[in-house]
LUMDREN-359377 format. One line per 4 residues: their letters; for each residue z, y, x of N, C-alpha, C. Coordinates in nm, 3 decimals. Example, Ala and Ser with C-alpha at 12.3 -4.5 7.8 and 13.67 -1.06 7.14 Angstrom:
BEGIN
AS	0.780,-0.569,1.319,0.780,-0.450,1.230,0.780,-0.330,1.320; 0.708,-0.225,1.285,0.714,-0.106,1.367,0.787,0.003,1.290
END
This chain:
BEGIN
MTAV	3.047,1.751,-0.593,2.985,1.651,-0.509,3.065,1.521,-0.523; 2.992,1.410,-0.543,3.058,1.281,-0.560,3.104,1.226,-0.425; 3.189,1.126,-0.433,3.241,1.064,-0.311,3.128,0.999,-0.230; 3.033,0.938,-0.299,2.920,0.874,-0.231,2.835,0.978,-0.160
ARKK	2.809,1.090,-0.225,2.729,1.197,-0.165,2.801,1.257,-0.044; 2.934,1.274,-0.055,3.012,1.327,0.058,3.005,1.233,0.178; 3.018,1.103,0.151,3.015,1.004,0.257,2.877,1.003,0.325; 2.771,1.012,0.245,2.636,1.015,0.299,2.615,1.139,0.384
RMKT	2.666,1.252,0.337,2.652,1.378,0.409,2.728,1.373,0.542; 2.848,1.311,0.541,2.926,1.297,0.664,2.853,1.210,0.765; 2.791,1.100,0.718,2.716,1.013,0.806,2.598,1.088,0.868; 2.529,1.165,0.786,2.414,1.242,0.834,2.458,1.345,0.936
TKFI	2.566,1.415,0.908,2.618,1.516,1.000,2.660,1.452,1.133; 2.725,1.337,1.125,2.767,1.266,1.245,2.646,1.224,1.328; 2.543,1.170,1.261,2.421,1.129,1.331,2.355,1.248,1.400; 2.345,1.359,1.329,2.281,1.479,1.386,2.359,1.529,1.507
SQYL	2.491,1.530,1.499,2.570,1.578,1.614,2.555,1.482,1.733; 2.551,1.351,1.708,2.529,1.255,1.817,2.391,1.276,1.879; 2.293,1.298,1.796,2.155,1.317,1.843,2.145,1.444,1.927; 2.209,1.552,1.882,2.205,1.678,1.957,2.276,1.663,2.092
RHLS	2.388,1.591,2.095,2.456,1.564,2.223,2.366,1.484,2.316; 2.301,1.386,2.260,2.209,1.301,2.338,2.096,1.387,2.397; 2.038,1.474,2.316,1.930,1.561,2.363,1.980,1.659,2.469; 2.101,1.713,2.450,2.154,1.811,2.545,2.179,1.750,2.683
RGKG	2.193,1.620,2.689,2.211,1.552,2.818,2.077,1.524,2.886; 1.969,1.573,2.825,1.836,1.558,2.884,1.779,1.418,2.874; 1.825,1.341,2.775,1.781,1.202,2.764,1.665,1.183,2.668; 1.618,1.285,2.602,1.507,1.270,2.509,1.551,1.207,2.379
AFPL	1.455,1.154,2.306,1.484,1.094,2.176,1.567,0.967,2.192; 1.639,0.928,2.087,1.715,0.804,2.088,1.622,0.687,2.118; 1.663,0.597,2.204,1.580,0.478,2.226,1.591,0.386,2.105; 1.484,0.315,2.075,1.488,0.218,1.966,1.561,0.093,2.012
EKPI	1.634,0.030,1.920,1.701,-0.096,1.955,1.598,-0.200,1.997; 1.495,-0.216,1.915,1.387,-0.308,1.946,1.259,-0.225,1.949; 1.177,-0.246,2.049,1.053,-0.170,2.052,0.961,-0.211,1.938; 0.883,-0.117,1.891,0.785,-0.147,1.788,0.664,-0.206,1.860
LRVL	0.625,-0.324,1.820,0.513,-0.392,1.884,0.388,-0.374,1.800; 0.281,-0.341,1.867,0.155,-0.309,1.800,0.070,-0.435,1.788; 0.016,-0.460,1.668,-0.058,-0.583,1.640,-0.200,-0.551,1.593; -0.296,-0.622,1.650,-0.436,-0.615,1.608,-0.469,-0.749,1.545
IVEN	-0.515,-0.749,1.421,-0.551,-0.874,1.352,-0.703,-0.883,1.350; -0.754,-0.996,1.399,-0.897,-1.020,1.401,-0.922,-1.146,1.319; -0.991,-1.131,1.209,-1.018,-1.245,1.120,-1.141,-1.211,1.037; -1.240,-1.300,1.039,-1.363,-1.273,0.965,-1.350,-1.297,0.815
HEPM	-1.255,-1.376,0.773,-1.234,-1.408,0.631,-1.129,-1.311,0.576; -1.172,-1.216,0.494,-1.083,-1.109,0.451,-0.955,-1.156,0.381; -0.960,-1.253,0.288,-0.834,-1.297,0.227,-0.732,-1.350,0.330; -0.781,-1.423,0.431,-0.690,-1.473,0.535,-0.636,-1.357,0.618
RKYI	-0.721,-1.259,0.647,-0.678,-1.141,0.723,-0.567,-1.068,0.648; -0.583,-1.053,0.518,-0.481,-0.987,0.435,-0.352,-1.070,0.430; -0.367,-1.203,0.425,-0.250,-1.291,0.423,-0.169,-1.275,0.552; -0.240,-1.278,0.666,-0.172,-1.262,0.795,-0.104,-1.126,0.802
ATKL	-0.174,-1.022,0.759,-0.116,-0.887,0.761,0.009,-0.881,0.675; 0.005,-0.941,0.557,0.120,-0.940,0.467,0.240,-1.012,0.531; 0.214,-1.127,0.593,0.323,-1.202,0.658,0.385,-1.121,0.772; 0.300,-1.054,0.850,0.351,-0.981,0.966,0.417,-0.850,0.928
RGKL	0.377,-0.790,0.818,0.439,-0.663,0.776,0.586,-0.682,0.741; 0.626,-0.803,0.710,0.766,-0.830,0.679,0.856,-0.827,0.802; 0.798,-0.828,0.920,0.876,-0.824,1.043,0.889,-0.678,1.087; 1.011,-0.629,1.091,1.036,-0.487,1.115,0.984,-0.436,1.249
QLRI	0.989,-0.518,1.353,0.950,-0.467,1.484,0.798,-0.472,1.507; 0.720,-0.517,1.408,0.575,-0.523,1.422,0.508,-0.414,1.340; 0.404,-0.354,1.400,0.324,-0.256,1.327,0.178,-0.293,1.345; 0.109,-0.314,1.236,-0.032,-0.350,1.242,-0.111,-0.222,1.266
VAEV	-0.181,-0.218,1.380,-0.255,-0.097,1.417,-0.400,-0.103,1.372; -0.452,-0.224,1.350,-0.590,-0.237,1.300,-0.614,-0.379,1.254; -0.713,-0.392,1.166,-0.762,-0.521,1.121,-0.914,-0.516,1.135; -0.970,-0.612,1.206,-1.115,-0.616,1.225,-1.166,-0.756,1.196
AGGV	-1.301,-0.766,1.178,-1.360,-0.892,1.135,-1.414,-0.978,1.247; -1.443,-0.924,1.365,-1.507,-1.006,1.466,-1.467,-0.973,1.608; -1.515,-1.059,1.701,-1.480,-1.048,1.840,-1.524,-0.920,1.908; -1.644,-0.871,1.876,-1.693,-0.747,1.938,-1.604,-0.630,1.899
DAVQ	-1.572,-0.621,1.770,-1.481,-0.515,1.723,-1.343,-0.531,1.785; -1.301,-0.656,1.806,-1.169,-0.682,1.864,-1.160,-0.627,2.005; -1.263,-0.649,2.084,-1.263,-0.599,2.222,-1.257,-0.447,2.221; -1.337,-0.385,2.136,-1.340,-0.238,2.127,-1.204,-0.183,2.084
KAEE	-1.146,-0.242,1.981,-1.016,-0.195,1.932,-0.904,-0.222,2.033; -0.912,-0.334,2.104,-0.811,-0.365,2.205,-0.813,-0.260,2.316; -0.933,-0.221,2.356,-0.943,-0.119,2.460,-0.894,0.016,2.410; -0.926,0.047,2.286,-0.889,0.177,2.227,-0.740,0.185,2.194
LRPD	-0.685,0.080,2.132,-0.549,0.086,2.078,-0.442,0.021,2.166; -0.482,-0.063,2.259,-0.390,-0.129,2.350,-0.275,-0.200,2.277; -0.307,-0.295,2.188,-0.200,-0.363,2.113,-0.121,-0.461,2.200; -0.001,-0.494,2.154,0.084,-0.592,2.223,0.046,-0.734,2.186
LIGL	0.001,-0.754,2.062,-0.033,-0.887,2.010,-0.166,-0.879,1.939; -0.250,-0.980,1.962,-0.379,-0.988,1.896,-0.392,-1.126,1.835; -0.420,-1.132,1.706,-0.446,-1.259,1.638,-0.596,-1.278,1.627; -0.648,-1.389,1.681,-0.792,-1.412,1.686,-0.831,-1.538,1.611
PRLD	-0.953,-1.539,1.554,-1.004,-1.658,1.487,-1.093,-1.741,1.578; -1.122,-1.858,1.542,-1.230,-1.945,1.588,-1.270,-1.937,1.734; -1.385,-2.001,1.760,-1.435,-2.014,1.894,-1.479,-1.881,1.954; -1.540,-1.792,1.875,-1.582,-1.663,1.933,-1.462,-1.583,1.981
GIEA	-1.344,-1.620,1.934,-1.222,-1.556,1.981,-1.192,-1.588,2.127; -1.240,-1.702,2.176,-1.217,-1.740,2.316,-1.288,-1.642,2.408; -1.414,-1.613,2.378,-1.487,-1.515,2.460,-1.426,-1.376,2.444; -1.386,-1.342,2.323,-1.322,-1.211,2.302,-1.193,-1.202,2.382
TRRI	-1.117,-1.314,2.390,-0.993,-1.315,2.468,-1.020,-1.281,2.614; -1.122,-1.341,2.670,-1.156,-1.313,2.810,-1.187,-1.165,2.830; -1.264,-1.110,2.739,-1.300,-0.968,2.751,-1.180,-0.877,2.728; -1.098,-0.911,2.631,-0.979,-0.830,2.602,-0.884,-0.832,2.722
QKVH	-0.867,-0.948,2.784,-0.778,-0.957,2.899,-0.826,-0.871,3.015; -0.958,-0.849,3.023,-1.011,-0.761,3.128,-0.979,-0.615,3.099; -0.989,-0.573,2.972,-0.966,-0.432,2.940,-0.819,-0.401,2.915; -0.743,-0.500,2.869,-0.600,-0.478,2.844,-0.523,-0.608,2.869
PKSK	-0.493,-0.636,2.995,-0.431,-0.765,3.030,-0.291,-0.788,2.975; -0.224,-0.685,2.928,-0.088,-0.703,2.876,-0.086,-0.754,2.732; -0.199,-0.750,2.663,-0.204,-0.801,2.526,-0.178,-0.950,2.525; -0.105,-0.995,2.425,-0.077,-1.137,2.407,-0.163,-1.187,2.292
ILFV	-0.227,-1.300,2.312,-0.326,-1.351,2.218,-0.273,-1.473,2.143; -0.285,-1.469,2.011,-0.250,-1.581,1.923,-0.374,-1.617,1.842; -0.419,-1.741,1.853,-0.532,-1.787,1.774,-0.480,-1.842,1.642; -0.540,-1.798,1.532,-0.512,-1.853,1.399,-0.648,-1.900,1.349
TENC	-0.666,-2.032,1.342,-0.799,-2.087,1.323,-0.797,-2.210,1.234; -0.914,-2.250,1.187,-0.924,-2.375,1.114,-0.977,-2.487,1.202; -1.010,-2.457,1.326,-1.063,-2.556,1.419,-0.949,-2.639,1.479; -0.946,-2.768,1.445,-0.837,-2.854,1.491,-0.875,-2.942,1.609
SPDV	-0.978,-2.904,1.681,-1.022,-2.979,1.799,-0.928,-2.953,1.916; -0.873,-3.060,1.976,-0.787,-3.042,2.093,-0.860,-2.973,2.209; -0.991,-3.001,2.224,-1.069,-2.937,2.330,-1.076,-2.786,2.311; -1.097,-2.743,2.188,-1.104,-2.600,2.160,-0.967,-2.535,2.180
AEEA	-0.862,-2.604,2.136,-0.726,-2.551,2.154,-0.695,-2.533,2.303; -0.731,-2.635,2.382,-0.705,-2.624,2.526,-0.784,-2.509,2.587; -0.910,-2.496,2.549,-0.991,-2.387,2.603,-0.935,-2.251,2.562; -0.889,-2.240,2.439,-0.830,-2.113,2.393,-0.707,-2.078,2.476
LRGR	-0.624,-2.177,2.505,-0.504,-2.152,2.582,-0.535,-2.130,2.731; -0.637,-2.197,2.780,-0.680,-2.175,2.918,-0.741,-2.036,2.933; -0.801,-1.986,2.826,-0.862,-1.853,2.828,-0.759,-1.743,2.810; -0.634,-1.769,2.838,-0.524,-1.672,2.837,-0.465,-1.648,2.698
GLGY	-0.501,-1.730,2.601,-0.432,-1.724,2.473,-0.295,-1.790,2.489; -0.196,-1.740,2.418,-0.061,-1.799,2.429,-0.027,-1.891,2.312; -0.097,-1.874,2.201,-0.063,-1.955,2.084,-0.186,-2.001,2.010; -0.170,-2.113,1.938,-0.280,-2.172,1.862,-0.222,-2.229,1.733
VLKS	-0.255,-2.165,1.620,-0.202,-2.205,1.490,-0.319,-2.240,1.398; -0.310,-2.353,1.331,-0.411,-2.389,1.232,-0.384,-2.310,1.103; -0.491,-2.263,1.042,-0.475,-2.187,0.917,-0.403,-2.269,0.811; -0.427,-2.400,0.811,-0.361,-2.486,0.712,-0.210,-2.492,0.734
NAEE	-0.163,-2.458,0.853,-0.020,-2.457,0.885,0.038,-2.317,0.894; -0.041,-2.217,0.861,0.003,-2.078,0.879,0.130,-2.046,0.801; 0.147,-2.105,0.685,0.266,-2.077,0.605,0.394,-2.103,0.683; 0.400,-2.217,0.754,0.522,-2.248,0.827,0.518,-2.212,0.976
DLLP	0.398,-2.205,1.035,0.390,-2.183,1.180,0.361,-2.040,1.224; 0.310,-1.955,1.137,0.265,-1.823,1.181,0.378,-1.739,1.241; 0.487,-1.722,1.170,0.595,-1.637,1.222,0.663,-1.696,1.346; 0.691,-1.828,1.350,0.745,-1.882,1.476,0.648,-1.866,1.593
AVDA	0.518,-1.876,1.565,0.418,-1.858,1.670,0.419,-1.715,1.721; 0.425,-1.619,1.629,0.430,-1.477,1.668,0.554,-1.452,1.754; 0.669,-1.503,1.712,0.792,-1.485,1.790,0.777,-1.545,1.931; 0.721,-1.665,1.939,0.705,-1.731,2.069,0.609,-1.654,2.159
VLRS	0.495,-1.616,2.105,0.393,-1.546,2.183,0.446,-1.410,2.231; 0.519,-1.341,2.149,0.574,-1.212,2.191,0.677,-1.228,2.302; 0.737,-1.348,2.313,0.830,-1.376,2.423,0.757,-1.440,2.541; 0.624,-1.437,2.537,0.537,-1.495,2.641,0.553,-1.646,2.653
KRFI	0.582,-1.713,2.543,0.594,-1.859,2.539,0.470,-1.915,2.470; 0.432,-2.035,2.508,0.319,-2.104,2.445,0.363,-2.158,2.308; 0.270,-2.156,2.214,0.296,-2.217,2.083,0.169,-2.289,2.041; 0.184,-2.417,2.007,0.073,-2.494,1.953,0.121,-2.550,1.820
TCDL	0.041,-2.530,1.717,0.077,-2.576,1.584,0.118,-2.724,1.590; 0.219,-2.759,1.513,0.278,-2.894,1.519,0.176,-3.005,1.500; 0.085,-2.990,1.405,-0.012,-3.096,1.377,-0.105,-3.122,1.494; -0.132,-3.023,1.574,-0.226,-3.036,1.683,-0.160,-3.079,1.814
AGTL	-0.035,-3.047,1.833,0.032,-3.073,1.961,0.027,-3.220,2.000; 0.044,-3.309,1.908,0.044,-3.452,1.939,-0.093,-3.509,1.968; -0.200,-3.436,1.938,-0.335,-3.489,1.958,-0.394,-3.455,2.094; -0.326,-3.371,2.171,-0.379,-3.337,2.303,-0.369,-3.458,2.395
PRSR	-0.478,-3.493,2.463,-0.473,-3.608,2.555,-0.371,-3.585,2.665; -0.308,-3.693,2.711,-0.205,-3.682,2.814,-0.257,-3.611,2.939; -0.381,-3.635,2.976,-0.436,-3.572,3.096,-0.444,-3.421,3.080; -0.443,-3.372,2.958,-0.453,-3.228,2.935,-0.318,-3.163,2.907
RSHR	-0.213,-3.243,2.904,-0.080,-3.188,2.879,-0.022,-3.142,3.012; -0.078,-3.039,3.064,-0.039,-2.991,3.197,0.038,-2.861,3.186; 0.062,-2.802,3.302,0.134,-2.675,3.305,0.057,-2.566,3.232; -0.075,-2.584,3.212,-0.151,-2.483,3.139,-0.103,-2.470,2.994
IGRV	-0.062,-2.581,2.939,-0.016,-2.581,2.800,0.132,-2.547,2.795; 0.211,-2.602,2.885,0.353,-2.568,2.893,0.434,-2.623,2.780; 0.493,-2.536,2.701,0.583,-2.578,2.594,0.519,-2.564,2.458; 0.559,-2.650,2.372,0.524,-2.638,2.232,0.651,-2.594,2.162
LRPE	0.649,-2.479,2.102,0.765,-2.433,2.028,0.741,-2.462,1.882; 0.830,-2.537,1.826,0.817,-2.574,1.685,0.919,-2.496,1.605; 0.896,-2.480,1.475,0.992,-2.407,1.394,1.135,-2.461,1.408; 1.149,-2.593,1.430,1.283,-2.649,1.438,1.339,-2.649,1.579
GNAK	1.262,-2.605,1.680,1.315,-2.598,1.816,1.207,-2.618,1.919; 1.248,-2.641,2.043,1.154,-2.655,2.153,1.129,-2.803,2.183; 1.009,-2.834,2.225,0.976,-2.968,2.270,0.872,-2.956,2.380; 0.889,-3.031,2.487,0.789,-3.028,2.594,0.678,-3.125,2.561
I	0.557,-3.089,2.608,0.448,-3.185,2.594,0.404,-3.229,2.730
END
């Protein structure tokens, strides 16, 4: 047996003995350092849905539980799977958000859309969505938005944040978290 194999075997033996001690104390399985968060991706455009899934699969604490194409399927899957995070598209996502919040209020909603209207962004966030990312900014904003939304913080894509009228920059919108840091609106 090589030195590397011996070292690996010792580590495994040590882990097993720690695990058995833990179980004998009636504590059940080892707790995870970070909980695995369940993600439902809702996107009608399949290449974009695959892109979002690929970006999120790189994050160890996220597990994609389903990918669906529309709002009706999203509501059904949210009720069935109870995900922690849901990525929604477009305007029909606003109605889906309302329905999802009724069946599973703990889900956090992130809109990933091509609609850059400040009115639509405000409505999405008023409808209990926590984040709003433009597809054109997904490369740089998607992962920071996911991180912010999972921490129950608001995220508005950088390009859109400055276009919201001052009268609408209220407590409903809260903070804009940008990749380079926090800024209030």
